[in-house]
C-alpha positions as CSV (number, residue, x, y, z in Angstrom):
1,V,-0.2,-0.2,0.1
2,F,2.9,2.6,0.8
3,G,4.5,1.6,-2.5
4,R,1.2,2.4,-4.2
5,A,0.5,5.9,-2.2
6,A,4.3,6.8,-3.0
7,F,4.0,6.4,-6.7
8,A,0.4,8.3,-6.9
9,V,2.2,11.2,-4.5
10,L,4.6,11.2,-7.0
11,A,2.5,10.6,-10.6
12,L,0.1,13.6,-9.4
13,A,3.1,16.0,-7.8
14,F,4.7,16.1,-11.8
15,F,1.7,16.6,-13.5
16,A,0.7,19.5,-10.7
17,R,3.9,20.7,-11.9
18,F,3.6,20.6,-15.6
19,F,0.9,20.5,-16.6
20,S,-0.9,22.8,-14.1
21,Q,-1.2,26.4,-15.5
22,H,-1.3,28.3,-11.5
23,G,1.6,25.9,-10.6
24,W,1.1,25.3,-6.3
25,Q,-0.9,27.1,-3.8
26,K,0.3,27.2,0.0
27,L,-2.6,26.0,2.4
28,Q,-4.1,28.3,5.1
29,A,-4.6,26.9,8.6
30,V,-8.4,25.9,8.1
31,D,-7.0,23.6,5.0
32,W,-5.0,21.7,7.5
33,R,-7.2,21.4,10.0
34,R,-10.4,20.0,7.5
35,L,-7.6,17.7,5.8
36,A,-6.7,16.4,9.6
37,L,-10.2,15.9,10.0
38,S,-11.2,14.2,7.0
39,G,-8.0,11.8,7.5
40,V,-9.0,10.9,11.0
41,L,-12.5,9.9,9.4
42,L,-11.0,8.0,6.7
43,A,-9.0,6.0,9.1
44,G,-11.5,5.7,11.5
45,H,-13.9,3.9,8.9
46,W,-11.3,1.6,7.4
47,V,-10.5,0.9,11.6
48,S,-14.3,0.3,12.2
49,F,-14.6,-1.9,8.9
50,F,-11.6,-4.3,9.4
51,V,-13.1,-5.0,12.8
52,S,-16.5,-5.7,12.0
53,V,-15.0,-8.0,9.0
54,K,-13.3,-9.6,12.3
55,I,-16.5,-9.3,14.7
56,A,-18.8,-10.5,11.6
57,G,-17.5,-12.2,9.0
58,V,-16.4,-11.5,5.4
59,A,-19.9,-12.6,4.3
60,I,-21.3,-9.7,6.4
61,A,-18.7,-7.3,5.4
62,T,-19.1,-7.9,1.7
63,L,-23.2,-7.3,2.2
64,G,-21.9,-4.2,4.0
65,F,-20.0,-2.8,1.6
66,A,-22.1,-4.0,-1.4
67,S,-25.2,-2.2,-0.3
68,F,-23.7,1.2,0.4
69,P,-25.1,3.1,-2.3
70,A,-28.7,2.1,-1.7
71,F,-27.8,3.5,2.1
72,T,-26.3,6.8,0.3
73,V,-29.8,7.4,-1.9
74,I,-31.2,6.7,1.7
75,L,-29.1,9.1,3.4
76,E,-29.6,11.6,1.1
77,G,-33.3,11.6,1.4
78,L,-33.1,12.1,4.7
79,I,-30.3,14.7,5.2
80,F,-30.6,16.6,2.5
81,R,-34.4,16.3,1.5
82,E,-33.2,15.5,-2.1
83,R,-35.9,12.9,-3.8
84,I,-35.3,9.8,-5.7
85,R,-35.0,9.8,-9.0
86,P,-34.4,7.5,-12.1
């Protein structure tokens, strides 16, 4: 995983450096806080996912993983008051 992540960082840095019109921008403090919060939430998500696989098994984890689009549609309706459309 580290190798893939390192390759992704290098590839993105290369494209941002040579194919970007504006170049790199410095991050503000609020950006760093948002990135840190996103990282903590993502880490919590993966830890809870692997704990649930250990407790419930791979079959239940696969069902949960495969059903997330349905939960997304349901939560969008409940949280953002969006109607379900084709």
